[in-house]
MMTF fields as JSON, N, C-alpha, C and O atoms, coordinates in Angstrom:
{
  "mmtfVersion": "1.0.0",
  "mmtfProducer": "UNKNOWN",
  "numBonds": 287,
  "numAtoms": 288,
  "numGroups": 72,
  "numChains": 1,
  "numModels": 1,
  "chainsPerModel": [1],
  "groupsPerChain": [72],
  "chainIdList": ["A"],
  "bondAtomList": [4, 2, 8, 6, 12, 10, 16, 14, 20, 18, 24, 22, 28, 26, 32, 30, 36, 34, 40, 38, 44, 42, 48, 46, 52, 50, 56, 54, 60, 58, 64, 62, 68, 66, 72, 70, 76, 74, 80, 78, 84, 82, 88, 86, 92, 90, 96, 94, 100, 98, 104, 102, 108, 106, 112, 110, 116, 114, 120, 118, 124, 122, 128, 126, 132, 130, 136, 134, 140, 138, 144, 142, 148, 146, 152, 150, 156, 154, 160, 158, 164, 162, 168, 166, 172, 170, 176, 174, 180, 178, 184, 182, 188, 186, 192, 190, 196, 194, 200, 198, 204, 202, 208, 206, 212, 210, 216, 214, 220, 218, 224, 222, 228, 226, 232, 230, 236, 234, 240, 238, 244, 242, 248, 246, 252, 250, 256, 254, 260, 258, 264, 262, 268, 266, 272, 270, 276, 274, 280, 278, 284, 282],
  "bondOrderList": [1, 1, 1, 1, 1, 1, 1, 1, 1, 1, 1, 1, 1, 1, 1, 1, 1, 1, 1, 1, 1, 1, 1, 1, 1, 1, 1, 1, 1, 1, 1, 1, 1, 1, 1, 1, 1, 1, 1, 1, 1, 1, 1, 1, 1, 1, 1, 1, 1, 1, 1, 1, 1, 1, 1, 1, 1, 1, 1, 1, 1, 1, 1, 1, 1, 1, 1, 1, 1, 1, 1],
  "groupList": [{"groupName": "ARG", "atomNameList": ["N", "CA", "C", "O"], "elementList": ["N", "C", "C", "O"], "formalChargeList": [0, 0, 0, 0], "bondAtomList": [1, 0, 2, 1, 3, 2], "bondOrderList": [1, 1, 2], "singleLetterCode": "R", "chemCompType": "L-PEPTIDE LINKING"}, {"groupName": "LEU", "atomNameList": ["N", "CA", "C", "O"], "elementList": ["N", "C", "C", "O"], "formalChargeList": [0, 0, 0, 0], "bondAtomList": [1, 0, 2, 1, 3, 2], "bondOrderList": [1, 1, 2], "singleLetterCode": "L", "chemCompType": "L-PEPTIDE LINKING"}, {"groupName": "ASP", "atomNameList": ["N", "CA", "C", "O"], "elementList": ["N", "C", "C", "O"], "formalChargeList": [0, 0, 0, 0], "bondAtomList": [1, 0, 2, 1, 3, 2], "bondOrderList": [1, 1, 2], "singleLetterCode": "D", "chemCompType": "L-PEPTIDE LINKING"}, {"groupName": "LYS", "atomNameList": ["N", "CA", "C", "O"], "elementList": ["N", "C", "C", "O"], "formalChargeList": [0, 0, 0, 0], "bondAtomList": [1, 0, 2, 1, 3, 2], "bondOrderList": [1, 1, 2], "singleLetterCode": "K", "chemCompType": "L-PEPTIDE LINKING"}, {"groupName": "ASN", "atomNameList": ["N", "CA", "C", "O"], "elementList": ["N", "C", "C", "O"], "formalChargeList": [0, 0, 0, 0], "bondAtomList": [1, 0, 2, 1, 3, 2], "bondOrderList": [1, 1, 2], "singleLetterCode": "N", "chemCompType": "L-PEPTIDE LINKING"}, {"groupName": "GLU", "atomNameList": ["N", "CA", "C", "O"], "elementList": ["N", "C", "C", "O"], "formalChargeList": [0, 0, 0, 0], "bondAtomList": [1, 0, 2, 1, 3, 2], "bondOrderList": [1, 1, 2], "singleLetterCode": "E", "chemCompType": "L-PEPTIDE LINKING"}, {"groupName": "TYR", "atomNameList": ["N", "CA", "C", "O"], "elementList": ["N", "C", "C", "O"], "formalChargeList": [0, 0, 0, 0], "bondAtomList": [1, 0, 2, 1, 3, 2], "bondOrderList": [1, 1, 2], "singleLetterCode": "Y", "chemCompType": "L-PEPTIDE LINKING"}, {"groupName": "ILE", "atomNameList": ["N", "CA", "C", "O"], "elementList": ["N", "C", "C", "O"], "formalChargeList": [0, 0, 0, 0], "bondAtomList": [1, 0, 2, 1, 3, 2], "bondOrderList": [1, 1, 2], "singleLetterCode": "I", "chemCompType": "L-PEPTIDE LINKING"}, {"groupName": "THR", "atomNameList": ["N", "CA", "C", "O"], "elementList": ["N", "C", "C", "O"], "formalChargeList": [0, 0, 0, 0], "bondAtomList": [1, 0, 2, 1, 3, 2], "bondOrderList": [1, 1, 2], "singleLetterCode": "T", "chemCompType": "L-PEPTIDE LINKING"}, {"groupName": "GLN", "atomNameList": ["N", "CA", "C", "O"], "elementList": ["N", "C", "C", "O"], "formalChargeList": [0, 0, 0, 0], "bondAtomList": [1, 0, 2, 1, 3, 2], "bondOrderList": [1, 1, 2], "singleLetterCode": "Q", "chemCompType": "L-PEPTIDE LINKING"}, {"groupName": "SER", "atomNameList": ["N", "CA", "C", "O"], "elementList": ["N", "C", "C", "O"], "formalChargeList": [0, 0, 0, 0], "bondAtomList": [1, 0, 2, 1, 3, 2], "bondOrderList": [1, 1, 2], "singleLetterCode": "S", "chemCompType": "L-PEPTIDE LINKING"}, {"groupName": "VAL", "atomNameList": ["N", "CA", "C", "O"], "elementList": ["N", "C", "C", "O"], "formalChargeList": [0, 0, 0, 0], "bondAtomList": [1, 0, 2, 1, 3, 2], "bondOrderList": [1, 1, 2], "singleLetterCode": "V", "chemCompType": "L-PEPTIDE LINKING"}, {"groupName": "ALA", "atomNameList": ["N", "CA", "C", "O"], "elementList": ["N", "C", "C", "O"], "formalChargeList": [0, 0, 0, 0], "bondAtomList": [1, 0, 2, 1, 3, 2], "bondOrderList": [1, 1, 2], "singleLetterCode": "A", "chemCompType": "L-PEPTIDE LINKING"}, {"groupName": "GLY", "atomNameList": ["N", "CA", "C", "O"], "elementList": ["N", "C", "C", "O"], "formalChargeList": [0, 0, 0, 0], "bondAtomList": [1, 0, 2, 1, 3, 2], "bondOrderList": [1, 1, 2], "singleLetterCode": "G", "chemCompType": "PEPTIDE LINKING"}, {"groupName": "PRO", "atomNameList": ["N", "CA", "C", "O"], "elementList": ["N", "C", "C", "O"], "formalChargeList": [0, 0, 0, 0], "bondAtomList": [1, 0, 2, 1, 3, 2], "bondOrderList": [1, 1, 2], "singleLetterCode": "P", "chemCompType": "L-PEPTIDE LINKING"}, {"groupName": "PHE", "atomNameList": ["N", "CA", "C", "O"], "elementList": ["N", "C", "C", "O"], "formalChargeList": [0, 0, 0, 0], "bondAtomList": [1, 0, 2, 1, 3, 2], "bondOrderList": [1, 1, 2], "singleLetterCode": "F", "chemCompType": "L-PEPTIDE LINKING"}, {"groupName": "MET", "atomNameList": ["N", "CA", "C", "O"], "elementList": ["N", "C", "C", "O"], "formalChargeList": [0, 0, 0, 0], "bondAtomList": [1, 0, 2, 1, 3, 2], "bondOrderList": [1, 1, 2], "singleLetterCode": "M", "chemCompType": "L-PEPTIDE LINKING"}],
  "groupTypeList": [0, 1, 2, 3, 0, 4, 2, 5, 1, 6, 7, 6, 2, 8, 9, 1, 4, 10, 2, 3, 1, 3, 1, 7, 3, 11, 4, 3, 3, 5, 8, 1, 5, 5, 9, 9, 3, 12, 13, 0, 0, 14, 0, 15, 10, 16, 7, 4, 15, 7, 7, 2, 14, 4, 3, 1, 5, 14, 7, 16, 3, 11, 3, 7, 0, 5, 3, 3, 11, 7, 3, 1],
  "groupIdList": [1, 2, 3, 4, 5, 6, 7, 8, 9, 10, 11, 12, 13, 14, 15, 16, 17, 18, 19, 20, 21, 22, 23, 24, 25, 26, 27, 28, 29, 30, 31, 32, 33, 34, 35, 36, 37, 38, 39, 40, 41, 42, 43, 44, 45, 46, 47, 48, 49, 50, 51, 52, 53, 54, 55, 56, 57, 58, 59, 60, 61, 62, 63, 64, 65, 66, 67, 68, 69, 70, 71, 72],
  "secStructList": [7, 7, 7, 6, 6, 6, 6, 3, 3, 3, 3, 7, 7, 7, 7, 7, 7, 1, 6, 6, 6, 6, 6, 7, 7, 1, 1, 1, 1, 7, 7, 2, 2, 2, 2, 2, 2, 6, 6, 7, 7, 7, 7, 7, 7, 2, 0, 0, 0, 0, 0, 6, 6, 6, 6, 7, 7, 7, 1, 3, 3, 3, 3, 1, 1, 1, 7, 7, 3, 3, 3, 7],
  "xCoordList": [250.162, 251.464, 252.509, 252.554, 253.805, 254.907, 256.02, 256.911, 256.157, 257.55, 258.511, 258.927, 258.928, 260.65, 261.848, 262.87, 261.801, 262.853, 262.534, 263.49, 261.328, 261.266, 260.928, 260.954, 260.564, 259.831, 258.932, 258.864, 257.545, 256.278, 255.486, 255.785, 254.326, 253.611, 252.021, 251.551, 251.476, 250.262, 248.954, 248.859, 248.101, 246.69, 245.974, 246.152, 244.719, 243.808, 242.565, 242.635, 241.595, 240.39, 239.184, 238.462, 239.383, 239.014, 237.372, 236.833, 237.008, 235.179, 234.904, 233.707, 235.85, 235.399, 235.71, 236.689, 234.81, 234.301, 234.915, 235.186, 235.155, 235.372, 234.187, 234.454, 233.064, 232.481, 232.518, 232.372, 232.798, 232.772, 234.328, 234.564, 235.612, 236.88, 236.996, 237.782, 236.097, 235.945, 235.643, 235.976, 234.848, 234.654, 235.281, 235.009, 236.474, 237.554, 238.434, 239.055, 238.3, 239.041, 240.317, 241.04, 241.18, 242.341, 242.841, 243.828, 242.301, 243.338, 241.823, 240.871, 241.913, 240.986, 239.702, 238.558, 239.789, 238.778, 238.406, 237.305, 239.098, 238.714, 238.689, 239.113, 237.753, 237.541, 238.595, 238.987, 238.926, 239.621, 238.808, 239.451, 237.396, 236.947, 237.118, 237.125, 237.233, 237.457, 238.174, 238.009, 239.551, 240.965, 241.243, 241.982, 240.218, 240.531, 239.98, 240.501, 238.783, 237.678, 238.84, 238.994, 239.349, 240.143, 241.089, 241.281, 242.313, 243.206, 244.277, 245.437, 243.834, 245.39, 245.106, 243.962, 246.077, 246.241, 246.204, 247.085, 245.119, 245.044, 246.496, 247.337, 246.594, 247.571, 247.281, 247.153, 247.204, 246.617, 246.61, 246.166, 247.189, 247.657, 246.411, 245.609, 246.587, 245.483, 245.44, 244.469, 247.006, 247.197, 246.655, 245.857, 246.941, 246.638, 244.649, 243.849, 244.729, 243.229, 242.269, 241.347, 242.572, 241.659, 241.824, 240.871, 242.935, 243.306, 243.344, 242.758, 244.231, 244.185, 243.201, 242.926, 242.707, 241.196, 240.339, 240.001, 239.97, 238.737, 239.595, 239.033, 240.816, 241.587, 241.544, 241.304, 242.013, 241.972, 242.618, 243.448, 242.811, 243.418, 243.78, 242.827, 244.86, 245.255, 244.471, 244.414, 244.052, 243.748, 244.699, 244.404, 246.12, 246.687, 248.094, 248.099, 249.336, 250.849, 251.098, 250.688, 251.909, 253.019, 254.29, 254.806, 255.33, 256.301, 256.804, 256.206, 258.159, 257.909, 259.37, 259.398, 260.398, 261.641, 261.4, 262.051, 260.562, 260.071, 259.108, 258.92, 258.141, 257.477, 256.11, 255.614, 255.632, 254.827, 253.693, 253.73, 252.714, 250.979, 250.868, 250.939, 250.686, 249.635, 248.528, 248.737, 247.515, 245.954, 246.262, 246.832, 245.552, 245.476, 244.17, 244.372],
  "yCoordList": [-107.138, -106.46, -107.047, -108.115, -106.274, -106.995, -106.515, -106.051, -106.551, -105.459, -106.224, -107.105, -105.767, -106.759, -106.407, -107.083, -105.253, -105.087, -105.98, -106.753, -106.669, -107.045, -108.742, -109.703, -108.728, -110.351, -110.745, -111.918, -109.716, -109.966, -109.849, -109.251, -110.602, -110.412, -110.053, -111.186, -109.595, -108.67, -109.064, -108.39, -109.858, -110.138, -109.181, -108.826, -109.07, -108.008, -108.94, -109.906, -108.609, -109.353, -107.742, -107.0, -107.677, -106.765, -107.121, -106.014, -107.485, -108.018, -107.886, -107.808, -107.845, -108.26, -109.454, -110.2, -109.452, -110.945, -110.262, -109.063, -111.44, -110.879, -109.862, -109.224, -110.101, -109.337, -107.531, -106.647, -107.458, -106.313, -105.878, -104.75, -106.792, -106.516, -105.849, -104.93, -106.419, -105.92, -104.447, -103.86, -104.091, -102.905, -101.696, -100.693, -102.052, -101.019, -100.411, -101.139, -99.053, -98.193, -98.422, -97.688, -99.114, -99.079, -97.467, -96.848, -97.11, -96.155, -95.096, -95.707, -93.771, -92.726, -93.648, -93.409, -94.57, -94.384, -95.566, -95.45, -96.999, -98.348, -98.586, -97.902, -100.351, -100.333, -101.765, -102.091, -102.568, -103.702, -105.033, -105.759, -105.012, -106.084, -105.258, -106.01, -103.995, -103.767, -104.235, -104.73, -103.992, -104.132, -105.323, -105.521, -106.596, -108.289, -108.39, -109.243, -107.572, -108.174, -107.715, -108.264, -106.495, -106.211, -107.045, -107.153, -108.183, -108.886, -108.347, -108.702, -107.216, -106.83, -107.256, -107.629, -107.239, -107.467, -106.215, -105.357, -106.146, -105.052, -104.87, -105.761, -103.575, -103.738, -102.424, -101.472, -102.905, -101.539, -102.097, -103.217, -101.138, -101.573, -101.352, -100.422, -103.03, -103.018, -102.215, -101.673, -102.104, -101.06, -99.713, -99.307, -98.867, -97.752, -97.312, -96.415, -98.304, -98.186, -98.384, -97.601, -100.074, -100.398, -100.463, -100.124, -100.865, -100.963, -99.589, -99.455, -98.275, -97.171, -96.114, -95.093, -96.824, -95.464, -96.186, -95.521, -97.33, -98.488, -98.107, -98.36, -97.562, -97.685, -99.056, -99.218, -100.259, -101.525, -101.75, -100.849, -102.783, -102.914, -104.612, -105.391, -105.023, -106.692, -108.043, -108.181, -108.726, -109.726, -110.668, -111.43, -110.734, -112.149, -111.253, -110.522, -111.765, -111.328, -112.571, -113.306, -113.19, -113.631, -113.566, -112.749, -114.369, -113.995, -115.207, -116.234, -114.53, -115.291, -116.199, -117.41, -115.582, -116.236, -117.059, -118.097, -116.72, -118.075, -118.81, -119.905, -118.591, -119.619, -119.889, -121.007, -118.734, -118.625, -117.052, -115.936, -118.293, -116.992, -116.661, -117.468, -115.445, -114.825, -113.88, -112.804, -114.108, -113.777, -112.629, -112.557, -111.732, -110.512, -109.622, -108.497],
  "zCoordList": [78.195, 78.474, 78.685, 79.296, 78.08, 78.417, 79.007, 78.296, 80.481, 80.754, 80.656, 81.408, 79.474, 79.52, 80.444, 80.32, 81.498, 82.328, 82.907, 82.845, 83.794, 84.691, 84.277, 85.046, 82.588, 82.513, 82.795, 83.163, 82.734, 83.301, 82.034, 81.001, 82.35, 81.289, 81.617, 81.71, 81.731, 82.294, 81.419, 80.394, 81.584, 80.825, 82.181, 83.347, 80.584, 80.691, 80.383, 79.622, 80.951, 80.821, 79.96, 80.626, 78.348, 77.557, 77.753, 77.782, 77.805, 77.494, 75.921, 75.645, 74.771, 73.385, 72.761, 72.778, 72.297, 71.546, 70.207, 70.153, 68.814, 67.957, 66.706, 65.687, 67.322, 66.807, 66.994, 66.149, 68.587, 68.87, 68.838, 69.27, 68.289, 67.922, 66.53, 66.302, 65.557, 64.563, 64.004, 62.974, 65.154, 65.149, 65.035, 64.375, 66.054, 66.205, 64.726, 63.952, 64.614, 64.121, 63.554, 64.228, 62.554, 63.416, 62.409, 62.806, 61.543, 61.306, 60.357, 59.872, 60.292, 60.335, 59.315, 59.703, 58.18, 57.278, 57.934, 58.472, 58.123, 58.146, 59.631, 60.563, 59.569, 60.812, 60.421, 59.3, 61.962, 61.823, 60.604, 59.846, 60.749, 59.763, 58.212, 57.238, 57.981, 56.788, 56.048, 54.933, 57.056, 56.556, 55.966, 55.002, 56.989, 56.977, 55.751, 55.032, 55.147, 54.131, 52.347, 51.256, 52.995, 51.704, 51.575, 50.364, 52.554, 52.175, 52.854, 52.649, 53.931, 54.437, 55.844, 56.107, 56.831, 57.883, 58.695, 58.636, 59.476, 60.535, 61.304, 61.429, 61.769, 63.403, 63.352, 62.583, 64.988, 65.884, 67.44, 67.694, 68.553, 69.438, 70.342, 70.425, 71.257, 72.316, 73.249, 73.777, 73.549, 74.633, 74.368, 75.213, 73.291, 72.798, 72.824, 73.091, 72.476, 71.733, 72.604, 72.832, 73.426, 74.629, 75.921, 76.622, 76.487, 77.692, 78.424, 79.498, 77.679, 78.53, 78.443, 79.075, 77.279, 77.132, 78.147, 79.127, 78.076, 79.298, 80.572, 81.637, 80.653, 82.147, 83.125, 84.322, 81.659, 82.588, 83.3, 83.418, 84.156, 85.244, 85.062, 85.073, 84.934, 84.904, 85.637, 86.859, 84.937, 86.082, 86.511, 87.432, 85.809, 86.258, 85.432, 84.442, 86.473, 86.063, 85.959, 86.857, 84.725, 84.572, 84.711, 83.948, 85.712, 86.213, 84.574, 84.255, 83.781, 82.836, 83.276, 83.06, 83.821, 84.256, 85.507, 85.63, 86.421, 87.755, 86.968, 87.496, 85.492, 85.255, 86.277, 86.411, 86.925, 87.977, 87.25, 86.733, 87.825, 87.246, 88.513, 89.44, 88.623, 89.778, 89.693, 89.132, 90.118, 89.794, 90.877, 91.965, 89.961, 90.535, 91.282, 91.74]
}
């Protein structure tokens, strides 16, 4: 997640591997994997589909301008 006002990037540990990620529904009818197999590029919001629903907290913060990584 990027906070453009403060030039900060937040990093999350979603505990998802590529197999679990493929099962995410990117629309009402299709999963990410189904769209990939159909030759389309699936699009979805990691924030809306994974981070917010699971109430995940960031594990790191990157201050872009300062080139600093902060472990949370």
